[in-house]
SEDO-16925 format. One record per atom (N, C-alpha, C, O): x negated, z, y negated; residue in one letter. Coordinates in steps of 0.02 Angstrom, whole numbers, plus 50000, padded with zeros to 5 digits. Each point is the difference from the previous one (the first is absolute). Example, Ala and Ser with C-alpha at 12.3 -4.5 7.8 and 13.67 -1.06 7.14 Angstrom:
2
493405039050284A
500455000049941A
499555000049940A
499485003350001A
500704993149946S
499585000349941S
500395003749945S
499755000849945S
% end
This chain:
467
499585000050060M
500425000049940M
499565000049937M
500144996649951M
499305007450053K
499575000349941K
499694993249986K
499934997949942K
499894998550113K
499714993349990K
500494995449965K
499824996149956K
500835004350067I
500514995749969I
500095001949927I
500064995749956I
499945010950031K
500115002549931K
499434997649956K
500104997549944K
499275003550084Y
499434997949958Y
499994992449990Y
499784997649947Y
500454998650104S
500024992749994S
500484997949945S
499864995549961S
500735007950037I
500504998449948I
499725001549931I
500094996049954I
499575009850040I
499715001849935I
499474994949979I
499984997949942I
499595000250106L
499484995149985L
500294993449978L
499744996849954L
500805001050079L
500344993749982L
500275000249930L
499964995249962L
500335010650021V
500285000849932V
499454999549948V
500094996949948V
499335006350066I
499444999949952I
499734992949990I
499894997849944I
500024998750112I
499754993149996I
500484995649961I
499784996049958I
500875004750055S
500514996049965S
499965001349925S
500064995449959S
499845011050023S
499965001849929S
499404996849967S
500044997649944S
499395002450092L
499394997049972L
500084992549990L
499784997249950L
500554999650098V
500124992749994V
500434998549940V
499854995449962V
500695008450030I
500464998949944I
499635001049934I
500094996149953I
499505009250043T
499635001549939T
499504994449985T
499934997949942T
499724999750109A
499514994649990A
500324993749974A
499734996649957A
500865001750070C
500354993949978C
500215000849927C
499974995349961C
500255010850022T
500225001249931T
499414999349952T
500094997349945T
499325005050074N
499424999849957N
499624993450003N
499524999049962N
500684996650083G
499664993450006G
499325000450030G
499584995749987G
500275009450055D
499345000750028D
499894995750062D
499434999250022D
501094998050005L
499924995950059L
499794993049980L
500154997649945L
499514999250100E
499774993149988E
500604995449993E
500475000350040E
499504995249907T
500544995249989T
500014994950055T
499474997550020T
501115000850005P
500034995050054P
499774993249975P
500014998549940P
499784997550107N
499804993249985N
500604996249970N
500524999650033N
499424997649905P
500574996649969P
500274994350043P
500604998649997P
498974998250042E
500234994450040E
500475002150056E
500394996050026E
499595010549993S
500445002350054S
500595004049974S
500395002750039S
499674997749894T
500545003949970T
500644995949998T
499984994149983T
500585008950035I
500654996649996I
500285001149931I
500065005749977I
500114989049988T
500265000549932T
500755000250000T
500334998550050T
499945003549891D
500735000349993D
500314993150009D
500564999350025D
499074995749955A
500274993250004A
500094998050073A
500464996250017A
499095006350027E
500064998350070E
500585003750033E
500304997650048E
499855008349925V
500565003950026V
500664997049977V
500484999450038V
499544998749898D
500614997249971D
499854993149973D
499654999349950D
500614995450081P
499854993249979P
500244998549928P
499744995549968P
500765008350008D
500274998849933D
499645004149946D
500215000049942D
499255003450077F
499665004449953F
499644995849947F
499684995050016F
500375007149921E
499644996849944E
499615005349964E
500295004749974E
499054994750024S
499585005049968S
500084999849925S
500054994649970S
499975011250000T
500045000449927T
499325001349969T
499945000449939T
499535000250102E
499335001249975E
499714993449974E
500064994950033E
499635005149906P
499704993949973P
499404997750042P
499615004250023P
500334989349987I
499444997250037I
499514997049950I
500174995449964I
499215007350034E
499494997649954E
499704993550025E
499694999850053E
500404994849907E
499754993550020E
499264999449982E
499785002849950E
499854993650090Q
499294998849987Q
499954995249941Q
500314994750001Q
499305007149948A
499904995649943A
499644993650022A
499655000050050A
500464994749912R
499684993650017R
499245000750000R
499654997450044R
500095006149905L
499285000749993L
499815007449993L
500355003849967L
499114998050066L
499735006749992L
499424999649950L
499534996150010L
500515007949938I
499544999349944I
499625006449989I
500295005549999I
499074993849991K
499585005749979K
499804998749928K
499684995049985K
500515009649971A
499874999049928A
499765006449969A
500205005550020A
499384993849930E
499795005849961E
500615002649961E
500434996049982E
499605010650005P
500595002949968P
500234996549936P
500604998949990P
498934999249967D
500184996849937D
500304993050010D
500304997349954D
499614999850105L
500244993250011L
500654999850041L
500274994650013L
499975011250008I
500615000150040I
500614997449960I
500404996250026I
499665005949912E
500584997949960E
500014992449989E
500514996950014E
498955000049962P
500034992749990P
500094996250065P
500354994850001P
499365007550054V
500094996750064V
500745000450021V
500284995250026V
500025010649963T
500715000950018T
500444995349958T
500474997050026T
499375002349910V
500374995449956V
499964992950027V
500514996550005V
498895001350013L
499904993250025L
500354999150068L
500304994850012L
499645010250030Y
500304999650067Y
500764999349996Y
500294995750033Y
500025008449926K
500734999849994K
500224993449969K
500534997350018K
499075000149934A
500184993649969A
499954994350050A
500414995550000A
499085004750043F
499904994550047F
500465000450061F
500244994950024F
499885011250000F
500405001050061F
500715002449984F
500305003650040F
499964994449903N
500705001249982N
500215007350007N
500505001650032N
499125002949937G
500195007049997G
499745004250056G
500095006149998G
499604991050053E
499735004150054E
499425004349975E
499654998249952E
500255007550080S
499475004549980S
499404999450048S
500104998950060S
499305001749913P
499414999550044P
499865006550036P
500255005349980P
499354994450071S
499765005950035S
499255000849985S
499614995450012S
500215010449962F
499305001349985F
499705004350054F
500285005250019F
499154992750006V
499675003450057V
499275001349982V
499734997349951V
499955006850090Q
499295001449991Q
499574996250050Q
499414998749988Q
500894999650068N
499624996650053N
500334993550022N
500614999349997N
498994996050025D
500234993750028D
500504996349955D
500534998050023D
499305001049912P
500474996449957P
499964992450011P
499514997450026P
501034999349955D
500004992749998D
499674997549936D
499714994549997D
500325009749951L
499774998049934L
499665006049967L
500275005549998L
499144993349975L
499635005249964L
500054998349925L
499884994349980L
500305010749980V
500054999249928V
499515004849967V
500055006150009V
499484991149953A
499475004049970A
499734996549938A
500164994149989A
499445009349971P
499694996649942P
499584994050022P
499705000250054P
500274994649906P
499614994150020P
499255001350002P
499634996650036P
500145008249926G
499305001650002G
499584995149960G
500244994749979G
499145007050010E
499554995749963E
499794994050042E
499885000650060E
500074993649908I
499804993950034I
499245000150007I
499644999149950I
500125001850110V
499285000250012V
499794993950040V
499584996049977V
500705003250082D
499854994250042D
500464994349980D
500605000050016D
499134995149948L
500434994749973L
500234995150053L
500534997049992L
499095002150061H
500174995150050H
500465003150053H
499825000350059H
500755002049920H
500505002650047H
500694998649972H
500084998349941H
500435002550101E
500684998749980E
500235005349950E
499905005950011E
500424991949935L
500235004649949L
500685002950020L
500414996650030L
499705009849954P
500645003250020P
500574997949954P
499904997049947P
500715004650075A
500604998849960A
500115006049956A
500175005450025A
499754993849910V
500035005649953V
500664999849962V
500144995249964V
500285009950044F
500665000149968F
500015004549938F
500434999249957F
499125005650039L
499875004149941L
499255000149989L
499614998550046L
500185003149894N
499285000249987N
499645004650048N
499414998950016N
500945006450007D
499685004750047D
500324999950069D
499945004850038D
500404989749979G
500334999650064G
499934993250033G
500144994949969G
499635005150094A
499924993750037A
500265001050071A
500045005650025A
500154988950007M
500285000250067M
499524996650050M
499744994649988M
500165009050069Y
499544997650052Y
500385000050067Y
500135005350027Y
500044988849999P
500364999850064P
499565002750057P
499414998650004P
500905005450039Q
499645002850058Q
500204996550065Q
499675000850051Q
500874995249945N
500224996150058N
500144992949979N
500164998749942N
499784996750104D
500154993049987D
500754998950011D
500224999050057D
500155001149889N
500734999850005N
500284996149942N
499825001249943N
500634994050071E
500284995849947E
500395004149949E
500004998449941E
500345006850082E
500405004149955E
499565003949952E
500175000949942E
499265001550083I
499525003449956I
499754995349948I
499975001749940I
499834992350081E
499744995049953E
500514998249947E
499844999249941E
500795000050080A
500534998349952A
500105005549948A
500104998749941A
499875007550082F
500085005649954F
499425000449951F
500105001349940F
499294997550083I
499425000149956I
500054994449948I
499865001149941I
500354993050081Q
500084994449953Q
500535001649947Q
499924998349942Q
500615005150078F
500515002049952F
499715005049950F
500154999649940F
499455005150084A
499745005349957A
499594997249942A
500005003049946A
499654991450065V
499594997249946V
500334994149966V
499704996849957V
500925001850061S
500364994449970S
500325002049933S
499995005849981S
500284989249986V
500345001349936V
500615004450011V
500175004149956V
500184995250101D
500575004350014D
499785007150015D
500355004849982D
499084996050051G
499735006750011G
499825003349934G
500145005949989G
499554990249966Q
499855002649933Q
500645002349965Q
500025005349969Q
500504990650037Q
500635001749966Q
500285006650027Q
500265004049961Q
499704997050105A
500265006350029A
499615006049972A
500305005149985A
499054994250008L
499605005549974L
500125001049925L
499985005649976L
500144989049988I
500185000649929I
500665003649992I
500075004549958I
500424993650083N
500665003249996N
499965007550014N
500395004049974N
499124997950069A
499915007150017A
499565003749950A
499865005950008A
499914990649940G
499585003149950G
499285001050021G
499645003949970G
500144992550082L
499335000850027L
499514994749975L
499405000650009L
500864994249959L
499604995049966L
500314998849931L
500605000949992L
499014997049959P
500274999049932P
500464993949996P
499924995250038P
500555005149915E
500464994449990E
499694994549958E
500224994250002E
499265007549959S
499674995049958S
499295002449985S
499845005950006S
499744989349973I
499325001749979I
499834996149937I
500284994649988I
499275008049972D
499734996549942D
499274998450015D
499605004550012D
500234989149987L
499324997850013L
499754995849941L
500384996349970L
498985004350015T
499704995749949T
499704994050033T
499555000650043T
500694993549939D
499754993950032D
499324998049970D
499755003549956D
499974991050068Q
499324998149979Q
499994996349934Q
499484997649978Q
501115001849990A
500024997549931A
500105005849952A
500064999049940A
499965007150087G
500085006049958G
500715002049986G
500125004549959G
500364992450075N
500715001749989N
500215005750047N
499834999950060N
500555004949915I
500315005150042I
500654997250026I
500464998449961I
499605000850105V
500584996950031V
500375005150042V
499715003250044V
500954997649942S
500425004550040S
500304996050057S
500324994849990S
499595007650071I
500224996450060I
500465004550040I
499805005450021I
500814992349991N
500475003650043N
499804998950073N
499814994550020N
500245010950019L
499804999750071L
500605001050046L
500485003449981L
499494993750078P
499474995650025P
500094992949972P
500554997949984P
498894998550011V
500034993049979V
500204995950061V
499624999350047V
500984998049950R
500264996150057R
499894992549992R
499914996550049R
500095001249888R
499984992849988R
499474998649947R
500085001649941R
499374995350081V
499454998649954V
499884992549996V
500034996550050V
499835001249889L
499844993049988L
499284999849975L
499855002749947L
499714994150090S
499304999549980S
499864993049975S
500074995150036S
499725004649901A
499814993649971A
499244999549992A
499754996149960A
499895007850079Y
499275000149995Y
499715000550070Y
500055005250033Y
499644989449991G
499774999450068G
499555005650025G
500115002550055G
499374999649906P
499585005450024P
500385006450017P
499845003550048P
500674998149912V
500385006150013V
500484999050059V
500175004850035V
500054989149976T
500394998750061T
499595002150061T
500265003250045T
499104995049956A
499575002050055A
499925007650003A
499985002950054A
499985000449888M
499965007349999M
500625003250031M
499945004950037M
500644992349948I
500625002850027I
500024999450076I
500245004550034I
499504990049993Y
499944999450073Y
499525005350026Y
500125002950053Y
499334998249912S
499495004650026S
500235007250001S
499725004150036S
500804997749924V
500275006850001V
500655000450039V
500385004849995V
499764990050045D
500565000050047D
500685000449964D
500445003750022D
499634992549924A
500635000149962A
500294993049992A
500424999049956A
499374996350085E
500224993149992E
500744998950012E
500284995149977E
500045009650059N
500724999150013N
500425001349938N
500614999350002N
499075002649942R
500375001049937R
500054993649959R
500374999849951R
499274994950069F
499994993949960F
500684996549999F
500324999250053F
499904998849888V
500554995249995V
499724993149983V
500314994950014V
499095005149957S
499634993849988S
499295001949983S
499875005349971S
499664990350046A
499305001549987A
499604993749990A
500124994950033A
499395005649922S
499514994749990S
499405001550045S
499785005850003S
499964989150031Y
499455001050047Y
499394996149979Y
500054994449975Y
499365008650036L
499374996449993L
499814997150067L
500035003450051L
499764990349949G
499724997050060G
500484998650057G
499794999050057G
500865001049928A
500494999050054A
500294993050001A
500484998750037A
499254996949924R
500274993249999R
499654995450049R
500294995050022R
499085006449995D
499654995850048D
500235001650070D
500315005250011D
499544990450038P
500255001150069P
499805006750030P
500415003350032P
498964998849958L
499785006350028L
500375005949969L
500265004350035L
499764995849899G
500325005649965G
500745000650016G
500255005550013G
500114988949987S
500725000250013S
500155001850072S
500485003750014S
499114993850033S
500135001650071S
499875007450014S
500365003150038S
499124999749931V
499865007150009V
500555004249970V
500225004950030V
500004993349910M
500525004049966M
500655000050040M
500355005150001M
499814989550032E
500614999950040E
499945004650061E
500505002650024E
498884998449999K
499905004750056K
499975007349974K
500235004550034K
499504996449907V
499975006849971V
500705002349981V
500175005850011V
500234989749960D
500665001949974D
500484994250014D
499954994749970D
500525006550074S
500484994750018S
500434997949942S
500294994650000S
499765009749948R
500414998349942R
499644995649950R
500304997749952R
499065001150059F
499594996449951F
500324993549975F
500014999049939F
500244996650105P
500284993749973P
500585001149952P
500124995949956P
500255009550053D
500585001349958D
499845003649935D
500354999149950D
499135005050050I
499855004049940I
499434997249958I
499875002549946I
499804992350079Q
499444997049964Q
500274996949935Q
500424995550002Q
499345007149941G
500294997949936G
499514997149951G
500115000649939G
499354996350085N
499494997449955N
500264995149948N
499754999849944N
500764996350074E
500264995049953E
500385003249943E
500034997249945E
500275008650068S
500425003249949S
499665005849964S
500155001449942S
499375001950093F
499705006049972F
499244999850010F
499764999850057F
499875000249888S
499274999950002S
499755002949935S
500385002649959S
498964996950031Q
499735002649937Q
500244996049940Q
500065002649945Q
500094991050066S
500224995749944S
500754998550000S
500274998349948S
500065002450110E
500704998250006E
500435006150018E
499785004350040E
500824996149931F
500475005350019F
500714997549987F
500204999249942F
500184999750111N
500684997649995N
500475005949990N
500175003550048N
500054997649891I
500415005849982I
500664999950039I
500215005250025I
500114989149979E
500664999650033E
499945001750074E
500415003650027E
499084993750006E
499915001550071E
499825007450011E
500235003150048E
499364999649907A
499825007150005A
500625004449993A
500075004950037A
500374993449918A
500615004049990A
500435000050063A
500295005150017A
499754989250018M
500404999750061M
499695004150057M
500365002450044M
498984998449955L
499665003850052L
500085007549991L
499895003950047L
500304998349893E
500125007149985E
499435004550021E
500105004650040E
499304994249934P
499435004350020P
500045006949968P
500285000849945P
499445004250089D
499925006749971D
499365000349958D
499945004149954D
499584991550062L
499355000049967L
499714993050000L
500074996450049L
499615001849896I
499664993549994I
499255001349993I
499795004249960I
499814992250079I
499275000649998I
499724993949964I
500204994450014I
499345006849939G
499694994449965G
499285001449982G
499755005650010G
499914989349964N
499335000749974N
500035001649926N
500444997649965N
499085006350010A
500005002049930A
499944994049953A
500185000549941A
499574993950084R
499934994049958R
500544994850013R
499944994249979R
500605007750055S
500554995350014S
500314997649935S
500055003849951S
500174989950049G
500274997149939G
500745001349988G
500274997849950G
500075005750096W
500725000849996W
500225007249985W
500595001750009W
498965002549969L
500155007149994L
500555001549949L
500425004450012L
499594992149933E
500545001249951E
500674997650026E
500515003249988E
499494991350047T
500634997150026T
500325004650052T
500615000849999T
499005002150045V
500275003850056V
500325006549977V
500385003150038V
499494999049901A
500305006249974A
500764999649999A
500335005250002A
499944988849996A
500734999149998A
500335002450064A
500605001450000A
499034999150055L
500305002150064L
500115007550004L
500385002450042L
499305001449914D
500055007350000D
499825002950069D
500345004450027D
499114993050000V
499725002350064V
499295002349987V
499634996649964V
500155009150064P
499315002249989P
499504994650022P
500084996950053P
499415002149907V
499474995250014V
499345003750003V
499815003549953V
499844995850103F
499365003550009F
499454994850001F
500014995350040F
499495005549915L
499494994949990L
499335002250028L
499815005949997L
499824989250029Y
499355001250030Y
499464995949964Y
500134994649975Y
499265008250025D
499424996449974D
499385003050034D
499715004849975D
500104992450082A
499495003150043A
499404995550007A
499874997450055A
499765001649892E
499434995450002E
499335003550012E
499474997049991E
500565009450029T
499385003650019T
500135003750065T
500585000750022T
498895001750010S
500085003850062S
500425006349988S
500445001650040S
499415002049905E
500375006149986E
500734998549985E
500455003750021E
499674990949943A
500694998249984A
500394997850062A
500605001350005A
499064995550043L
500324998050062L
500215006250040L
500565000350025L
498995004649980K
500175006250035K
500605003449966K
500455002450034K
499544997949900E
500565003049964E
500654996350013E
500525003150008E
499444990249994A
500604996050011A
500315001450068A
500615000650006A
498974999950046V
500265001450067V
500325006950002V
500535000950031V
499155004049938L
500285006850000L
500665000349962L
500465003550022L
499594993049923L
500634999749963L
500554996950042L
500585002250000L
499254992650036T
500484996650044T
500265004850053T
500605000150015T
498965003950013G
500215004950049G
500495005049971G
500505001650033G
499375000949907Q
500445004849969Q
500704997249988Q
500495003650004Q
499554990149981I
500654996949986I
500455000250061I
500605000849994I
499104998450065F
500414999150061F
500055006250045F
500284999550055F
499465006249924G
500125006150037G
499415002750039G
499464997049999G
500645008750036P
499455003550034P
499624995850051P
499395000250002P
500974995950039H
499664996150051H
499554994849967H
499434999050021H
500834997649929S
499604995049964S
499435003249962S
499464997149995S
500655008949978T
499465003649966T
499435001450047T
499424999349982T
500745002750080Y
499485001450050Y
499634993650019Y
499395000050007Y
500994994650002Q
499694993650018Q
499524997849944Q
499454997650013Q
500775003249924A
499584998149943A
499365004149998A
499464997449988A
500615009150024D
499425004450000D
499514998050056D
499395000249991D
500894997950066A
499584997950056A
499604993749982A
499414999450017A
500934995849948W
499644994049980W
499445001649952W
499454997450006W
500685006949945V
499495001849950V
499415003350034V
499424998549983V
500705005950065R
499465003250035R
499604994950041R
499385000550005R
500974994750025Y
499664994750038Y
499574995949952Y
499424998650016Y
500854999449928Y
499644996149950Y
499375003749978Y
499464997149997Y
500625009349987E
499435003949976E
499475000950054E
499405000249985E
500815000350078S
499515000750053S
499594993650009S
499405000350013S
500934993949979I
499654993650005I
499514999249942I
499424998250011I
500825003249929V
499574999449941V
499415004850004V
499434998349984V
500715007950039G
499475004950006G
499474997950050G
499415001149990G
500814995950066S
499534997650050S
499554994649972S
499404999950014S
500884995549947I
499604994649970I
499525002849948I
499424998049997I
500835006549961E
499575003049948E
499405003550031E
499454999849973E
500665003550083E
499455003550033E
499464995150022E
499405001549994E
500814992850032K
499514994950021K
499664996749939K
499414998650002K
500985000349945M
499734996649942M
499505004249961M
499584997449963M
500465009250046A
499535004449965A
499284998650020A
499545001749964A
500374995150093E
499334998350024E
499734993549971E
499424998450009E
501014997849956I
499804993549974I
499955000249924I
500515001449967I
498914997450003P
499935000049927P
500464994849968P
500154994950029P
500055006549909V
500464995549965V
499714993049994V
500374995150007V
498985004549981E
499694993449991E
500004995850064E
499894994049998E
500235009350059D
500024996450064D
500714998650023D
500104997350055D
500395004449905R
500704998950020R
500174992649995R
499704996249961R
500795001750078V
500224993050002V
500454998649940V
500465003849985V
499404990649980E
500414998049943E
500544995050023E
499844995150034E
500775006249948V
500574996250026V
500414997149943V
500145003449950V
500064990350057L
500454996949953L
500674998950034L
500034996950054L
500505005649916F
500674999150029F
500374994849957F
500155001149942F
499984993050089T
500354994749964T
500755000450012T
500245003650043T
500134992549916G
500735000150004G
500294993850033G
499714997150045G
500875001049930T
500344994250030T
499624993549987T
500124995050034T
499445005149917E
499544994449987E
499295002650004E
499895005849982E
499624990350039P
499325002450007P
499705002949936P
499605004750003P
500594992649940L
499725002449937L
500485004749963L
499975000749939L
500475002550099R
500435005349974R
499805006350037R
500055000350062R
499725004849902V
499695005850034V
500325006549978V
500315000549947V
499615004650096A
500275006649986A
499575003649949A
499384999750002A
500955003849951S
499635003849950S
499805006850028S
500205001950055S
499415001849905G
499815006750020G
500575004949999G
499945005550027G
500624992749941D
500595004449997D
500464999350060D
500465003950009D
499414991250032M
500464998450054M
499825003650065M
499445002150011M
501064998550032F
499925003650062F
499484996850046F
499665003450038F
500274990049957Q
499514996550041Q
499295002649986Q
499595000650046Q
500275000849891S
499335002749984S
499925007050028S
499455001950021S
501085002049980Y
499975006850028Y
499884999750075Y
499655004350028Y
500644990850005I
499884999350073I
499264998550012I
499695002950044I
500034992549916I
499294998250008I
499575006349991I
499555001350040I
500585002549908E
499595005949986E
500095005450053E
499535003350019E
501094997550004T
500145005150051T
499664998150066T
499805004450038T
500144989249975A
499674997650061A
499245000149994A
499654998150046A
500095004149896G
499285000649991G
499684994249964G
499394999949992G
501014995249987G
499724994349965G
500015000849924G
500215005249974G
499564989649992I
500014999849927I
500404993849980I
499854994550022I
500665006449937S
500414994449979S
499634995949947S
499825002649947S
500074991150068A
499634995649954A
500374999249934A
499684999149948A
500995001250054S
500394998849939S
500275006549969S
500495000049964S
499175005650051S
500255006449976S
500015000749924S
500365004149973S
499234991849992E
499975000449927E
500624996949967E
500135001249942E
500254994950096L
500604996949972L
500575005049995L
500035004950038L
500424994049915E
500565004549989E
500664996550013E
500034993950007E
500505010049996G
500664997150011G
500134998850074G
499875004250042G
500404989849972Y
500164998450070Y
499634993650018Y
499404999549986Y
500924995850046W
499644994050021W
499704996449939W
500354998749951W
499024999750053N
499644996549946N
499784993150022N
499764999150056N
500324996049900N
499744993350013N
499294999549973N
499875001949943N
499674995750098I
499304999549981I
499744993050016I
500394995750021I
498965003149969N
499704993650019N
499465001250053N
499815005850012N
499954988950019L
499525000650054L
499335002749975L
499645003350037L
500204995249900E
499375002649972E
499995007650003E
499485002950013E
501105000249974Q
500025007350002Q
499905002650071Q
499675005150011Q
500614991450038V
499905001950070V
499274999550018V
499735004350035V
499934990549942V
499294999050015V
499605005849969V
499525002350031V
500674999849909I
499645005649968I
500095006450042I
499525003750010I
501094997550013W
500125005950042W
499644999550066W
499735004950025W
500254989050004D
499684998750065D
500195005250053D
499575003750024D
501074996749993P
500225005250047P
499724998950070P
499864994350020P
500065011150017D
499764999550069D
500564997850047D
499874996750050D
500755005249934V
500584998550041V
500574997949954V
500085002649945V
500334992750078I
500604997949964I
500605001150045I
500014998150058I
500505005149914I
500635001350037I
500564996249967I
500085000249939I
500334996350101V
500604996749974V
500615003550028V
499985002850054V
500574997249909P
500605003650022P
500404995950051P
499914994050006P
500535009450032P
500404996550051P
500684997849974P
500505000550036P
499534997149902Y
500644998049971Y
499874994849945Y
499434998749981Y
501114998549995G
499964995449943G
499644993550013G
499794996749953G
500125001550110G
499674993850016G
499245000449998G
499664995050008G
500075011049980A
499275000849999A
499714998850069A
500325001750051A
499084995549952S
499694998750065S
499255000449994S
499714998849947S
499975002950108V
499275000150003V
499734992949989V
499494999149967V
500864995950061E
499774993049997E
499974997449928E
499594995749985E
500845006849971A
499994997849931A
499335001449967A
499824996849951A
499835008150075I
499335001749974I
499454997050043I
499544996949974I
500515004050090T
499464997950045T
499934992450005T
499464997450014T
501094999049975E
499984992750004E
499924996649932E
500054993949994E
499835010249955S
499904997349933S
499254999149988S
499615004750009S
500184989349970D
499304998749987D
499735004549944D
499435002250003D
500994999149947E
499785004049943E
499805007050020E
499535002949972E
500835000050076W
499885007050020W
499395000750046W
499805005650015W
499924988850007Q
499435000450047Q
499375002949966Q
499515001550034Q
500524999249901I
499425002849964I
499925007450014I
499465002849989I
501075000450036L
499995007250012L
499755001750070L
500184996750049L
499385008449956D
499755002050065D
500565002650045D
499994998850060D
500515004649911A
500555002650040A
500364994450037A
500215000950057A
499854993349911V
500334994250030V
499554996950053V
500234998550055V
499145000649929K
499534997150047K
499905004450062K
499874997550055K
500195009149935D
499905004750056D
500645001450039D
500005004050047D
500554992849934G
500635000950036G
500325006849988G
500355002650044G
499535000449898K
500285006549986K
500594999649951K
500045003649950K
500424991950066V
500634999449965V
500555001750050V
500084996650050V
500295008749937Y
500485002650048Y
500705000449970Y
500095000449939Y
500404999450105R
500705000749979R
500245007150017R
499945002250057R
500325001349892M
500275006750011M
500594999550049M
500424995649992M
499615008950058P
500544999650050P
500685002449974P
500055002849945P
500454996050095K
500675002649990K
500374999750066K
499884995550041K
500585009149969L
500504999350053L
500644998049967L
500274994650013L
499985009749943V
500554998249955V
499735000849929V
499814995149968V
500165011150007A
499725001149933A
499254998550000A
499655002450044A
500114993649909P
499294998549996P
499605006549992P
500215004649966P
499214995750066W
499605006150000W
499635001349934W
499665005049994W
500414990549957D
499675001249936D
500485002449947D
499815000749941D
500815000750077T
500505002149952T
500115007650003T
499855003150051T
500424999949895P
500105007349999P
500595002050043P
500515002449975P
499424996750090A
500495001950050A
499655004150053A
499385000150002A
500985003450042P
499675004150051P
499504996250042P
499495002950021P
500644990749993D
499554995950041D
499304999349970D
499534998050034D
500395003849901A
499364999249967A
499455004150034A
499414998249995A
500775007250038V
499495004050035V
499654995750053V
499415000950013V
500974994550018L
499694995550049L
499554994949965L
499504997950028L
500695000149912G
499574995449962G
499335003249984G
499494996650001G
500525009949985I
499375003549986I
499575000350063I
499404998849997I
500925002850060I
499645000350063I
499694993250017I
499414999550017I
501004995249979W
499774993350016W
499424997849955W
499504997350024W
500575004049910M
499474997949954M
499365003950012M
499454997149999M
500615009450012A
499405004150013A
499634997550062A
499394999850002A
501004998350049Q
499694997250061Q
499614993649986Q
499464998950027Q
500834996949930Q
499674993649985Q
499385000949957Q
499504996650010Q
500545008149942L
499445001049954L
499435003850031L
499414998649986L
500745006350057Y
499495004350028Y
500115001050075Y
500145005650022Y
499794989250017P
500145000450072P
499545004950038P
500205002750051P
499214998449922E
499535004550034E
500135007349984E
499845004450039E
500464996949904Q
500105006949978Q
500695002750016Q
500085005950014Q
500434989849983I
500705002350007I
500204999950073I
499954994950034I
500285010949990D
500215000550070D
500764999950009D
500245001150055D
500134997749892L
500724999150006L
500154993350033L
499644995249990L
500905004650048D
500184993850035D
500684997649976D
500505003650007D
499524990549965C
500634997249973C
500544999750052C
500585001749986C
499254996150075S
500514999250053S
500325006750018S
500615000550006S
498975004550004T
500265006650018T
500455002949946T
500535002650013T
499234996849924E
500385002949945E
500644996049985E
500505003049980E
499494990550028A
500604996049989A
500545001950050A
500595000549982A
499225000450081E
500485002050051E
500305006849983E
500615000950004E
498975003949978F
500255006749981F
500464999549939F
500545002950000F
499244993549949F
500374999749937F
500704997350010F
500495003149978F
499584991150054Y
500664996950007Y
500455003850049Y
500605000349990Y
499115002650062N
500405004150046N
500275006249964N
500575002050011N
499005001149948T
500185006449969T
500434999249939T
500515003549993T
499314992149962F
500344999649935F
500534994549995F
500395000049953F
499624995550095F
500534994950000F
500395000050065F
500454995950010F
499385008650035D
500335000450065D
500014993150033D
500504998050031D
498954998549963Y
499944993250027Y
499424999650048Y
499435001549983Y
500714996450079E
499484999250050E
499674993249991E
500214995050030E
499285004849930I
499664993849985I
499674997350064I
499745003850040I
500274989749968T
499734996950060T
499254999049994T
499724999949946T
499964999250112D
499284998650001D
499844993549963D
499494999549966D
500964995650041E
499894993649966E
500035000849924E
499594997149964E
500885006950013E
500065001249928E
499405003849974E
499744998549946E
500035006450092I
499415003949979I
499394995449995I
499625000449952I
500284995450099A
499434995449999A
500034995449940A
499484998449971A
501114999450011K
500084995449945K
499845003249933K
499634997249959K
500645008950030I
499925003049933I
499335003449991I
499775000749944I
499905001350110C
499355003449993C
499414995350004C
499435002149994C
500724991550014S
499474995050000S
499724999249930S
500365001249951S
499014996750042I
499724998949934I
500154993049974I
499854998449943I
500444997450099N
500154993049979N
500744999149985N
500214994549982N
% end
């Protein structure tokens, strides 16, 4: 009897411990896969508990960048909210950092201190990044008060210009700046543009590959430094008009009541300033692209200057840059002379002022340049000099040192971003033993990075040739 009594007491104690343990949650949770749910018991059961859906993208962002990323995400994904994580993100959002290694892919910068870095190869990630740096992404950030609605910039003619942001519709009547706008990744804003070097077969074929809209927006006949069709411009409804400070239509265009931003970049410093101003006009991503180009330009120039320091001035190569006619030459005020000097040469016509100057052959003989360069436009040709009996008096002609400046689209001797390649090419020709820069390598990097164009080996061979 005692055994039975003690057994009953022991059973009661064990039961009490089990009940207490269940109440306190000390027992191991059953495997969820073997748990029977209410829905399995009752086929008509409908859960009232909210089900948290997996966000499209998992994002890791620094605290200061969470708000702008959320604004962009909701704008792109129709009000959906992003998920921010610490590990295994699809997208990393962080400051763009200082540009040190120039030969690498540039990030997508949506704020001056915010850039996006994809961590997975996913079309949806890429689409979101493209939106973040687009004009619509800018607009979403402006609406949220995270980017300014307008800016005041001083153009290169000294005018303070108020520009409403974002600039959606731009009309460029100045070819060098058209190239700048491509280099800062803002070409989708064009309603019309004037192009340098895009009329010949090579230039036009490349431009159609760079920008499928080129045939429709090419406006050289209506908008240039000398021409401006007011009626056509009014129909295009631009937010901003781009021009050269010496354009002949500046008073006329005032009737449109559209901001006009003027450029005058006939020196290396002015070219760098022009590219940086262009970046500011089109937002944070373009600003970063512009800064990257300036750093690239400065690195190239610095590399050449370092090599040239070893060569005395009296041993430098003297170069004459001719124009559309053999006896029309660049003055010392023109960008062509700055390219010669930056490449380590001495401009034979540096004493001349203004712009293109007409001279006589006697003056060329007095200068006796070591090298003659002709431009890749206006019908100029090497043969016009080398096949002329009169020019045979010059050693440069007899020695075969008459070269044509290259171009892909924009000629490399003009104040456009491509001019950095003109400096590289010329330095290679003038000092092949001292300069270790390679035109082919740099041309491939330049067009891939700043024009998003995969230049072909055939095109590289053509433009980097000295003939």
